[in-house]
N, C-alpha and C positions, 0 to 999 in steps of 0.2 A: 694534798696535790698543789704541786707549784706548776703553775702557768706560766710564769714569766722569769726565768731563772735570771734575767739581765736587773730585774728589778731588785732583787735580793744584794748586787753588785753595785749598783748606783748610790751615790752618796742621799743622804736623807734632804728632802726639801726645806725643812726648818732646823735651823741651827740647834744645838743640842749644848752650846759650850758654855759651861759657866765660866765664873770668875777663876775658881781652884783649878778646872781643868785646861784653861788657858795657861794657867803657871806651871802645870806637871808637862803640858805639852812645850812649853818655852824651854824647861830644864831639861827634858830628853834634846830638845834640837841643839841644846848647850854642848851636851853631853856628846853630840855628833856634828861636828863642827863643818865636815866635810861635804855635806848634804846628801850623801849616797844613802840608799836604802836601808834601814836598820834592820837586821834579820835576828830575830829572837829564838832561844829555845823556847821550848815548851815550859821548862821549870823554871827561864829566867823571867818569861812571861809573866807566868803564874804568881813569881815571887813580888814582881814590879805590882802587879795588880792587887795583890794581898797587902802589899805595903800601903798604897794609894787608897783601899778601902780602910783600911784599921785607921787610918790618918783623919777620914772622911766623917768614921761613923764611931763616936765615943764608945755606946751602947744600943745594941740592937736586940729589942725581944720580939720574938716571932711566933706567931700564933698559928696552928693548922691542926689539922685530922690527920691521924695515923691509920692507915690502911692495910690489909692484908698482915696482923700481926699474928704471928706465930710462936710457940714453943713446943721444940722437939724432942726426940728421946732424950738427948744429952741433956736437955734442962737450958739448951742456949734459946734466947728469943728473939725473933727477925721481924722485921717490918720493912 
């Protein structure tokens, strides 16, 4: 339940800006020298986020739990 929608839209109190994210921000600002709000398409934003994450993380191993695993009559398995 969301009690205060405004809190979801306000800036975080603590800065999470790293040197690398500051460089990315500066690069994006350089691509938009007019200072106008940059509007991204979903696919464009996804592409840029993917490129940033792939550059930041050479290799990532994730450990987790599979739930609701099912093999259906066709032989396909889903989780």
